[in-house]
C-alpha positions, 0 to 999 in steps of 0.5 A: 500500500502506498500512503502519503504523509506531510511533515517537515525536517527540523534539522535532525529529524523528520517530524509528522503529526500525531494523527499520521503517526497513529496510522503506522505501527512500530517496525513498519517499513516506510519509504520517504520521499520529499519535495524541494520547494522552489521559488516557482512552487511557492508561486504555484507555478510548479508545472510551468517551471518544468521543462518538458524536454527533460522528461521526453526526447522530442521526435520532431513529429507534429501533434497530428502525426502523434495522434494518428500514430496513437490512434493506429496503435489503439485500433490495431491492439486487438485481433 
């Protein structure tokens, strides 16, 4: 099961609320991920701050060509 909790780092420990701690049991394995707050995220412009090319390699295809390609894949995915 994946769950998300909100907390903060106080300089030496990660601190979460008592309500969140009550959901966990001693010895339970957890995964901690964190979000680095940038100036863009403070302004709620996080999505604008992302560079789309950093997540995908541009192919040079137009939107119409990509749509046609995906449509062909979907139309021919079952025999």
